[in-house]
C-alpha positions, 0 to 999 in steps of 0.5 A: 108898586115896589116896596123894596126901596122907594127912591125919588129925585127929592128923596130923603131916606133913613135907614136904622142901623143894624149894628152900632158902628160907624160908616155906611150900612152895608146893603142887604143888612139894614133893619128899617128903611123909611123913604119919602119923595116926589114923583112925576106921573104920566098917565094914559087911561081908557075906560067904559062905564055902563049903567043898568041899561048897559049903555056906555062907550070907551073913551080916553080920560085924558083925551076926551075928558081933558083930565091932566095927563102929568101930575106931581105926587108924593110917596112914602114907604117903609121896610122892616128886615125882621130876619136876615132874609125876611122883610115886610114892606108897606106903601101908600100913594094917592093922586088927584087929577082934574079936567075942565073941557068942552068936549069934541066927541059925544060920550055915553057914561052910565046910560047918560049921553053927554053931547058934543060942546058940553063943558065937562068937569071931570075928577079922577082920584086914585088911592093905593095901599100896598103890603108885601113880604120879601124873601132873599133867595140870594144875599151877599156883599154884591147882590140881593135877589128877592122873591116878593108876594103881597096885596096891591090895593087900589081904589079908583073914583071918578066924577063927571059933571056938567050944567048944560045939560045937567049931568052928575055921574059918579063911579068908584071901585076897589081892586085888591089884587095879589101880586108876585115878583122878583127884585135884584139889588146890586151893591156897587159900593157900600153907599151906591145901589142899583136895583131892578124889579118886576111885579105882576099878576092877573086874577078875578076877585069877587066882582073885579077881574084885574091885572097888574104889571109893574117894572122899574129901575132905581138907583140910590146913594147914601150920603151919610149912614142914615140919609140918602138920595135916589132916582128911577123910572118905572112903567106900570099898568092896571086893568080891570073889568068890574061888574059891581053896582058902583062901577060897571065897565072896564078901565085900563090905566097906564102910568110912567113914573119918573122919580 
């Protein structure tokens, strides 16, 4: 997730002044920035969950299990520029989705067979905690080009329940992945900024072999010295192959966010 600036269609942003003067704070000089907003997420998830016997088939969470594909969520982020070319950023994000569907294909999840015609209740919960460091490779009145490095922590939890036949299946995993990227902010005017970013990495950490890519385009406009509005679009992909006791299998989660 991008920690440089989190703008949203209903965003109210606050930037603490770097200098005690009037007028907009020039881009690339703000000391603190807090951002809050809403976001519409379009999700596409495929997964395989295996049990001790190694039985499990790949299925679509939104298609086969009927989990909501589109979901509104809230986001919050903060950045602190502790030196002219150095920043740290923090972000948290959570999403809860549900599905209730009479399935039209047989599912095998963690050695359990769920036959066609079963009324299946599915819950998917995702939590993110992201921290990064940003170094400005180039910074002037027009642009700021930054290199980023950080930790992308994601916790995924799934439950599948039915009464006839009785099934209660749970799976969860945490995927802490290092991430690296570049960000470019263009300051069209003292109030108006357009930004683009690219982040990603692939690595095996413990029982999780994960990969992540995240790109996006944002724009924001400061209405006053401390308050602004913004919008943007960003596709993301998180995939993992997991071999721990709580989650044995794989998942691929693709999301397009409109904010």
